[in-house]
Steps between C-alpha positions, in 0.01 A plus 500: 500500500469619859366154595813341348728737688309449826529124450875532447534706817293249700727208410784683671331421830471124445721282721817339372338156528702181500818670379500706818421192708806332350714784628676813389763308300240364259337843470837660421590226250170537314519881505845474341361262237235760411767771484713284268202454267438874486867579442497248213180661373668843481798337330263369230371858463858622457552242223173619336393134497120491473471117507712485815302780668173324415636183662503667842120528503242262637213406269278697527655820634351842567658839441336795669538789257384861545189396304422200720589130523613317188517120504741322270393139508799334335874527458437569130286801594776625731761451230287685246466793740874518574589456132304820439619693806875432499578635149310820586699547821829433319403749229442757777848427642456217752807280541498316834328470840644487851324452833558797731339304780271202534309365798322165522245370746378142504129481570492121525688203354395576143427873488734798517475870440799701382536873457782734415644752261657428163713748308510465124807643330595619153808356330699812600427432869248779551170419671223414256231436761461424868192314612353317791381145441296259709451132420296212635681169449385138525730203554454239229680177417706720260593755767351834601280662234349849482119493508444871571699806396459871554734784413465818701688800635829408671371657822210254505727193528402286798733452797470189715776541756 
């Protein structure tokens, strides 16, 4: 797992590539596109929509869990995972998710890293859970897709500015 984390940290130091060469406007536009995808992703969580959540993932995608990396090779595998997880969270009181903050950095034309803090709420508005999340995203012909995900302490969220 430490190799995976070190690899993730190393990609932070890669240049912006062609997107940066095309100017700050393109970088800003693409960063906003990534943000929009991740806001839509949290909206799918708030609807408890496992098929929609699974649709945000690249095939294959890796989740780094406390027990190590887990690769889910297909959308069907992602959907199966979320179909099991979401009902458990709802049973425990989860209702909706909201980004507290989100930062995006383009690494090149097709790769982005995003990190922030999501608060999950109960139906009565009380906080169910607050967690940091970090994603690697790849631009496809169907838009930006998550290929790497890691939940962590909110204080471990990355800051790019």
